[in-house]
C-alpha positions as CSV (number, residue, x, y, z in Angstrom):
1,M,-61.1,-20.9,-5.7
2,D,-57.9,-22.8,-6.4
3,R,-55.0,-19.8,-6.7
4,R,-51.5,-20.6,-7.6
5,G,-48.6,-18.3,-8.1
6,L,-48.5,-14.5,-7.3
7,T,-50.8,-11.7,-8.6
8,L,-49.2,-8.6,-10.5
9,V,-49.8,-6.4,-7.4
10,E,-48.0,-9.1,-5.0
11,L,-45.2,-9.4,-7.3
12,L,-44.8,-5.5,-7.5
13,I,-45.0,-5.2,-3.7
14,S,-42.3,-7.8,-3.5
15,L,-40.1,-5.9,-5.9
16,A,-40.6,-2.7,-4.0
17,L,-39.5,-4.1,-0.7
18,A,-36.5,-5.8,-2.3
19,G,-35.6,-2.4,-3.8
20,V,-35.8,-0.6,-0.4
21,L,-33.6,-3.3,1.2
22,A,-31.0,-3.0,-1.4
23,A,-31.0,0.7,-1.2
24,V,-30.7,0.7,2.5
25,A,-28.0,-2.1,2.5
26,A,-25.9,-0.7,-0.3
27,P,-24.2,2.1,1.8
28,A,-23.7,-0.1,4.7
29,W,-22.0,-2.7,2.2
30,E,-19.8,-0.2,0.7
31,D,-18.7,0.9,4.3
32,A,-18.0,-2.3,5.6
33,K,-15.9,-2.9,2.3
34,L,-13.8,0.0,2.8
35,R,-13.3,-0.6,6.7
36,A,-11.9,-4.1,5.7
37,E,-9.7,-2.8,3.2
38,R,-8.5,-0.4,5.4
39,A,-7.6,-2.9,8.0
40,E,-4.6,-3.5,5.9
41,L,-2.8,-0.6,7.2
42,P,-2.8,-1.2,11.1
43,S,-1.9,-5.0,10.3
44,H,1.0,-4.1,8.0
45,L,2.3,-1.4,10.5
46,D,2.3,-4.0,13.3
47,G,4.3,-6.2,11.1
48,I,6.7,-3.2,10.4
49,A,6.9,-2.5,13.8
50,R,7.9,-6.2,15.0
51,A,10.6,-6.4,12.3
52,E,12.0,-3.1,13.7
53,Q,12.1,-4.2,17.2
54,A,13.9,-7.6,16.2
55,H,16.3,-5.6,13.9
56,H,17.1,-3.4,16.8
57,L,17.4,-6.1,19.3
58,A,19.9,-7.9,17.0
59,T,22.0,-4.8,15.6
60,G,21.3,-2.0,18.1
61,H,19.8,0.6,15.6
62,W,16.7,1.2,13.7
63,V,16.2,0.9,10.0
64,P,14.7,4.1,8.4
65,A,12.5,3.6,5.3
66,E,11.7,7.5,4.7
67,R,10.2,7.2,1.0
68,F,6.5,5.8,1.1
69,A,6.7,2.5,-0.4
70,P,5.5,1.0,-2.8
71,D,4.8,4.7,-4.0
72,A,3.4,8.1,-2.4
73,R,0.3,7.6,-4.4
74,P,-2.2,5.3,-2.5
75,G,-5.4,4.8,-4.0
76,R,-8.3,2.5,-4.6
77,K,-6.4,0.0,-6.6
78,A,-3.9,-2.7,-4.9
79,R,-0.4,-2.2,-6.3
80,E,2.4,-4.7,-6.2
81,W,4.9,-4.3,-3.4
82,A,8.6,-3.2,-4.6
83,A,10.8,-3.5,-1.7
84,S,13.5,-0.6,-1.7
85,G,15.9,1.1,0.7
86,G,14.8,0.5,4.2
87,F,12.2,-2.1,3.9
88,Q,14.7,-4.4,1.7
89,D,17.2,-3.9,4.6
90,L,14.7,-4.6,7.3
91,G,13.6,-7.6,5.7
92,W,9.9,-6.9,5.9
93,A,7.6,-7.3,2.8
94,P,3.8,-7.7,2.9
95,E,2.1,-10.9,1.3
96,G,0.7,-9.8,-2.0
97,P,-0.4,-6.3,-3.2
98,V,-1.2,-3.5,-1.1
99,R,-3.5,-0.5,-1.1
100,G,-1.8,1.6,1.3
101,S,1.6,3.1,1.1
102,Y,4.2,2.9,4.1
103,A,7.1,4.5,5.6
104,V,9.5,4.3,8.5
105,Y,11.2,7.4,10.3
106,V,13.9,7.0,12.8
107,S,15.1,9.3,15.6
108,A,17.0,9.1,18.7
109,R,13.9,8.2,20.6
110,G,13.2,5.1,18.2
111,F,11.1,4.6,15.2
112,E,7.5,5.7,13.9
113,A,6.0,3.6,11.1
114,H,3.5,5.4,8.9
115,G,0.8,4.0,6.8
116,V,-1.7,6.0,4.5
117,S,-4.7,5.1,2.4
118,D,-7.2,6.7,0.1
119,L,-9.7,4.2,-0.5
120,D,-12.6,6.1,-1.2
121,G,-10.9,8.1,-3.7
122,D,-11.5,11.5,-1.9
123,G,-8.2,12.8,-2.0
124,A,-8.0,12.8,2.0
125,W,-5.9,10.3,3.4
126,S,-6.4,7.9,6.2
127,W,-3.2,8.0,8.4
128,W,-2.0,5.4,11.0
129,R,1.2,5.2,12.8
130,A,2.8,2.5,15.0
131,Q,5.8,3.2,17.2
132,G,7.4,1.3,20.0
133,Q,5.7,-1.9,21.3
134,G,2.2,-0.5,21.2
135,P,-0.4,-1.4,18.5
136,A,-1.0,0.7,15.4
137,E,-3.2,3.8,15.8
138,T,-5.2,5.9,13.5
139,L,-4.5,9.6,13.2
140,S,-7.5,10.7,11.1
141,A,-11.0,10.7,11.6
142,P,-12.6,7.2,12.0
143,D,-14.6,7.5,9.0
144,E,-11.8,8.5,6.8
145,Y,-10.8,5.9,4.3
């Protein structure tokens, strides 16, 4: 018997397998996407920390930016950066739109740069902090986006 192509049963089994694979892969894909978007926070905070350290070496003081920029409402959508206050004085700006919000607090001991995001839109912020010369660290649960 010379048979070409697939039978209806073979086609349905193939579609069912593809559906199962898609159902398993979709949550993993979403999680990987959120982790990649959240990687903006430590990257930008490390840049802010380097700018603070360079400014301190040049002038002897730290630059506060105590209002979250670009605004205090991080969410799923990327927003254009609007430099203001301390960030403008510091001379730091990200390349392109941001998903997080950033602030710098200054004390007698130095500075703390904070970044927050809510990429999954659940209302719970993912908090990150950079201080001194160490890398940025998370202050929230690892699965908080």
